[in-house]
C-alpha positions in Angstrom: -0.3 -0.1 0.2 1.7 3.6 -1.0 1.8 5.8 1.6 0.6 8.9 1.0 2.3 12.0 0.3 2.3 14.7 2.6 0.4 18.0 1.9 3.2 21.0 2.8 1.9 24.5 3.8 2.8 27.3 2.2 5.5 29.6 3.3 3.4 32.6 4.5 4.4 35.7 2.6 6.4 38.4 3.8 5.0 41.8 3.9 7.2 44.1 1.6 8.7 46.9 3.9 8.5 50.2 2.9 11.8 51.9 1.2 10.8 55.7 3.6 14.6 56.5 2.6 14.5 55.4 -0.9 11.0 57.1 -1.1 12.8 60.4 0.4 15.9 60.6 -2.3 12.9 60.4 -4.7 11.6 63.2 -3.4 14.0 65.4 -3.2 14.9 64.7 -6.9 11.8 66.0 -8.4 11.6 68.8 -5.4 15.6 70.0 -7.1 14.3 69.8 -10.4 10.4 71.5 -10.2 8.2 69.1 -10.7 6.5 69.9 -7.1 3.5 67.5 -7.7 5.5 64.4 -8.0 7.8 65.9 -4.8 4.4 66.4 -2.8 3.3 63.0 -3.6 6.2 61.4 -2.5 6.0 63.4 0.5 2.3 62.3 1.0 3.2 58.9 0.5 6.0 59.0 3.8 3.9 60.7 5.9 1.2 58.0 6.1 3.5 55.5 7.1 5.7 58.1 8.9 3.0 61.2 10.5 5.4 62.8 12.3 9.0 62.5 10.1 10.2 65.7 10.9 12.9 65.9 7.2 9.4 64.8 5.8 7.2 67.5 7.0 9.8 70.2 7.2 10.4 69.8 3.6 6.2 69.6 2.6 6.0 72.6 4.5 8.1 74.9 2.5 7.0 73.0 -0.6 3.1 74.0 0.2 4.2 77.5 1.8 6.0 78.4 -1.7 2.7 77.7 -3.3 0.8 79.7 -0.2 -1.5 77.2 1.0 0.5 78.7 4.2 -1.8 77.3 6.7 -0.9 73.7 5.7 2.3 74.8 5.6 1.9 75.4 9.3 0.2 72.1 9.8 3.4 70.4 8.5 5.7 72.3 10.6 4.0 71.1 13.6 4.2 67.9 12.9 7.9 68.1 12.4 8.1 69.4 15.8 6.3 66.9 17.3 9.0 64.4 16.1 11.4 67.1 16.8 11.6 70.2 19.3 14.8 71.4 17.7 14.6 70.4 14.3 16.3 74.0 13.0 15.1 73.9 9.3 11.3 74.0 10.5 12.1 76.7 12.9 13.6 78.3 10.2 11.2 77.5 8.0 8.2 78.2 10.6 9.6 81.8 10.4 9.4 82.4 6.8 5.3 80.9 7.2 4.8 83.5 10.3 6.9 86.4 8.4 5.2 85.4 5.1 1.4 85.4 7.1 2.8 88.8 8.4 3.3 87.9 12.3 6.5 89.2 12.3 7.3 89.6 16.4 5.7 85.8 15.9 8.7 85.1 13.2 11.3 87.6 15.1 10.8 85.5 18.2 11.3 81.6 16.3 14.9 83.4 14.8 15.8 84.6 17.9 14.6 82.0 19.6 17.3 79.1 17.0 19.8 81.8 17.5 20.1 81.1 21.9 20.1 77.9 21.1 22.0 77.7 17.9 24.0 81.4 18.1 25.8 80.0 15.1 23.0 79.5 13.0 23.9 82.1 9.4 20.4 82.2 8.2 18.6 83.1 11.2 20.6 86.0 11.8 19.8 86.6 8.1 16.2 85.6 8.3 16.4 88.3 12.2 17.9 91.0 9.7 15.0 90.9 7.0 12.6 91.3 9.7 14.2 93.9 11.7 15.0 96.1 8.6 10.9 95.6 7.6 9.8 96.8 11.1 12.4 100.0 10.8 15.0 99.0 12.6 17.5 99.5 9.8 20.5 99.8 12.3 20.5 95.9 13.7 19.4 94.8 10.4 22.7 96.5 9.0 24.6 94.5 12.1 22.3 90.7 11.7 23.3 91.0 7.9 27.6 91.4 9.2 27.1 88.4 11.8 25.4 86.2 9.5 28.7 87.2 7.5 31.1 86.4 10.4 29.8 82.9 10.4 29.4 82.2 6.6 30.9 84.9 4.3 28.9 82.9 1.6 25.0 83.8 2.1 24.3 86.1 -0.8 21.2 87.1 -0.2 22.9 88.6 3.7 25.7 90.7 1.0 22.6 92.0 -1.2 20.6 93.4 1.5 23.3 95.0 3.4 24.3 96.8 0.1 21.0 98.1 0.1 21.3 99.2 3.3 24.5 101.1 2.2 22.9 102.3 -1.1 20.2 103.9 0.9 22.5 105.4 3.4 24.6 107.3 0.5 27.2 104.9 1.5 28.3 104.1 -2.2 31.7 102.5 -1.9 31.0 100.2 0.5 27.6 99.2 -0.5 29.9 98.4 -4.2 31.7 96.3 -2.0 29.2 94.2 -1.0 27.5 93.6 -4.5 30.4 92.6 -5.8 31.0 90.0 -2.8 27.9 88.7 -4.0 28.2 88.5 -7.1 32.3 86.8 -6.6 29.6 84.0 -5.2 26.6 84.4 -7.7 27.9 85.7 -11.0 24.4 85.5 -12.6 22.0 87.2 -9.8 19.7 89.7 -11.9 19.2 92.0 -9.1 22.6 92.1 -7.7 24.4 93.0 -11.5 21.5 96.1 -11.6 22.3 97.6 -8.7 26.2 97.5 -9.3 25.6 98.9 -13.1 23.4 101.5 -11.5 25.9 102.1 -8.5 29.1 102.1 -11.4 27.9 104.2 -14.0 26.6 101.9 -16.2 23.4 102.3 -17.9 21.7 98.2 -19.2 18.8 98.9 -21.4 16.3 97.0 -18.6 16.1 96.2 -15.0 15.3 92.7 -14.3 12.2 91.4 -14.0 12.9 89.2 -10.4 14.4 93.0 -9.2 11.6 94.9 -10.2 8.5 91.9 -8.3 11.3 91.4 -5.5 11.0 95.9 -4.6 7.1 95.2 -5.0 6.4 92.3 -3.4 8.3 93.5 -0.4 6.9 97.1 -0.2 3.2 95.7 -1.1 1.6 95.4 2.5 2.4 99.2 3.4 2.6 100.5 0.3 -0.1 103.0 -0.7 0.8 104.9 3.0 4.7 104.8 1.5 4.1 105.8 -1.4 1.2 108.7 -0.9 2.2 110.0 2.6 5.9 109.4 2.7 7.0 109.8 -0.7 3.8 112.1 -2.2 3.3 110.5 -4.7 0.0 111.6 -6.3 1.0 111.2 -10.2 -2.5 108.8 -11.7 -4.9 112.0 -9.7 -2.7 114.5 -11.8 -3.0 112.5 -15.2 -6.9 111.8 -14.4 -7.0 116.5 -13.9 -5.1 116.3 -17.5 -7.6 114.1 -19.3 -10.3 116.4 -17.7 -8.7 119.6 -19.0 -8.8 118.4 -22.7 -10.9 120.0 -25.6 -14.1 118.3 -25.6 -13.4 116.5 -22.5 -12.4 113.3 -24.4 -12.3 110.9 -21.6 -14.5 108.1 -22.0 -12.6 104.4 -22.3 -14.3 101.5 -23.7 -10.9 98.9 -22.3 -8.7 99.9 -20.7 -5.2 98.7 -19.2 -3.4 99.5 -16.2 0.2 99.2 -16.7 1.7 98.3 -13.6 -0.9 98.4 -11.7 0.5 97.8 -8.4 -2.4 98.3 -5.6 -4.6 100.4 -8.4 -3.7 103.7 -7.6 -4.1 104.6 -11.4 -7.1 102.3 -11.1 -8.6 104.3 -8.8 -8.5 107.1 -10.7 -9.8 105.6 -14.2 -12.3 103.4 -13.2 -15.1 105.5 -13.7 -13.9 106.7 -16.7 -13.5 103.4 -18.1 -16.1 100.7 -19.3 -13.9 97.4 -18.9 -10.5 98.3 -17.0 -7.7 95.5 -17.1 -4.5 95.3 -14.5 -1.2 94.2 -15.0 1.7 93.8 -13.0 5.1 91.8 -12.6 4.3 90.8 -8.6 1.8 88.8 -6.7 1.8 90.3 -3.6 0.7 93.1 -5.6 -2.2 91.3 -7.7 -3.1 90.7 -4.0 -3.7 94.2 -2.8 -4.7 95.1 -6.5 -7.5 92.4 -5.8 -8.9 93.3 -2.2 -10.2 97.0 -4.4 -12.2 95.6 -6.2 -12.2 97.8 -9.3 -10.6 95.8 -11.6 -12.9 93.5 -14.4 -9.3 91.7 -15.0 -5.8 91.1 -13.3 -3.2 89.4 -14.8 0.3 88.8 -12.9 3.2 88.8 -15.4 6.1 91.1 -17.6 3.4 93.5 -19.1 5.7 94.2 -22.8 4.6 90.1 -22.9 1.3 90.5 -22.6 1.0 93.5 -24.6 3.2 91.5 -27.4 0.6 88.0 -27.4 -2.7 89.4 -26.6 -5.3 89.5 -28.8 -7.0 91.8 -26.8 -7.1 95.3 -28.1 -7.5 98.9 -25.7 -8.3 102.5 -25.9 -6.6 103.3 -23.1 -3.0 102.4 -21.4 -2.0 104.0 -18.6 1.5 103.1 -17.2 2.3 105.6 -13.5 5.8 105.0 -12.5 6.3 102.2 -14.5 9.3 103.2 -16.7 11.4 103.5 -14.2 12.5 100.4 -14.8 12.7 100.5 -18.5 15.4 102.3 -19.9 15.0 101.7 -23.7 11.5 102.3 -24.2 11.3 101.1 -27.3 9.9 97.6 -27.1 6.9 99.1 -25.0 6.2 101.0 -27.3 6.2 98.9 -29.9 4.2 96.9 -27.5 1.7 99.3 -26.9 1.3 99.9 -30.9 0.4 96.4 -30.9 -2.4 96.2 -29.1 -3.4 100.1 -29.2 -7.1 100.7 -31.1 -7.0 103.0 -34.0 -7.1 106.5 -31.8 -6.0 104.9 -28.4 -5.0 107.0 -25.7 -1.1 106.0 -23.4 -0.8 108.2 -20.6 2.3 107.5 -19.3 5.1 109.1 -16.3 8.9 109.4 -16.4 11.8 110.5 -14.1 13.6 113.1 -16.3 16.5 113.1 -17.4 19.1 116.1 -18.7 20.6 114.6 -21.4 20.6 112.3 -24.2 18.0 109.4 -24.8 18.1 107.8 -20.9 20.6 106.9 -17.9 20.3 104.7 -14.9 20.7 106.0 -11.8 22.0 104.9 -8.6 19.1 104.5 -7.3 18.4 101.7 -9.9 15.8 103.4 -11.0 15.4 105.1 -15.0 15.0 108.2 -16.3 14.5 109.2 -19.6 15.6 112.8 -22.1 12.2 114.8 -22.8 13.6 114.8 -26.7 14.1 111.0 -25.9 10.1 110.4 -25.9 8.9 112.7 -28.1 10.8 111.2 -30.8 9.8 107.9 -30.2 6.6 108.8 -30.3 6.3 110.3 -33.6 8.5 107.0 -34.9 5.2 104.4 -33.2 2.6 106.6 -34.7 1.7 108.6 -31.8 0.8 112.5 -31.2 1.2 114.3 -28.1 -1.8 115.6 -26.6 -0.6 116.8 -23.3 2.2 117.2 -21.6 3.4 118.7 -17.9 6.9 119.2 -16.1 5.6 118.0 -12.4 7.5 116.2 -9.0 7.0 112.3 -9.4 8.1 111.7 -5.8 10.2 113.4 -2.6 12.8 111.3 -1.2 14.4 112.1 1.5 13.6 116.1 1.2 14.4 115.6 -2.6 11.9 116.6 -5.0 12.6 114.0 -8.0 11.6 115.9 -10.9 9.5 114.1 -14.3 7.2 114.5 -17.1 3.8 113.4 -17.0 2.9 112.5 -21.0 -0.7 112.4 -23.2 -0.2 110.5 -26.2 -2.6 109.6 -28.8 -2.3 107.4 -31.3 -3.1 108.8 -35.0 
């Protein structure tokens, strides 16, 4: 009689252990390459397995805060600190997020807390300097930047920000030294190169978009008060009055566009005269402020020259108040406006005045234009001069900045 074969019980399958480190490396790769959706998916996959992982929460906080999702970023920071209360990068991220939310005192406390525990953290000293400067504590900010650089001379942002302070103080030699130090460490940094050109007497054609965007993103929270009260700026109202004084009072517009609209100071003046009003600005923070006014039918974040070169829209009014100060060569601007202009369209703008030929880049980092240059461009691109007024554009340190306020019309 044959023996019955014994059946073997199959061995239990081993569950695959998730490769958290591998996922993290993949997420970092995506993050570096700018593939943010893929990076976020990887980070969240890890957090499903290890919710309090401080490194992953810290990186996810940085990713989502860059996209403006600040509440989510704060939650990520809280989870990271639950896993490691002294996780320095998370503390730095937390300070940055609080700064973005306008909670400057809390952000300053965060950076000072890091410095108390880690006095040689260059980034914390730098970030503290940023908050101090935003609060008008300029001497303390300069000292914080110097402390950051004493720890790590490679901190480009500290050289740049210190250079700005020195420039504003009129210490041009020291400002140039700072910007050259920044350029030596980051030769392709556009804002650094722009200010080096401005302070060393070189005139370039146009300011870098990043330079302009960074200025106005930083100014956005207190921009209106600073411009109208501290600097005595009133050009939008001047332009409106110039239009209303024209023969026949021809100041009704079907489709108007406010170039470099900022927070909407010109929009306030021209909204009642415009059936449809579009605003364009390179600064996302300025666009947010303009949205709060509720006066624009359409707001666009971007470069106004590029927009006018590409759009199918056509306009009968273009306004640009305190905008051409960041463009020296205005030929591309006039060409783009001409392309998008309806027959008989109006163009209203202000410039800083240059008593010379063509245009120049001033130590302020702004451009000034000769009256003859503006008139020559107008004729070249088919616009006639309808209104022209000598005007104080703004006041800086009790100095009147002279300029021209101009109305052109397409022939």
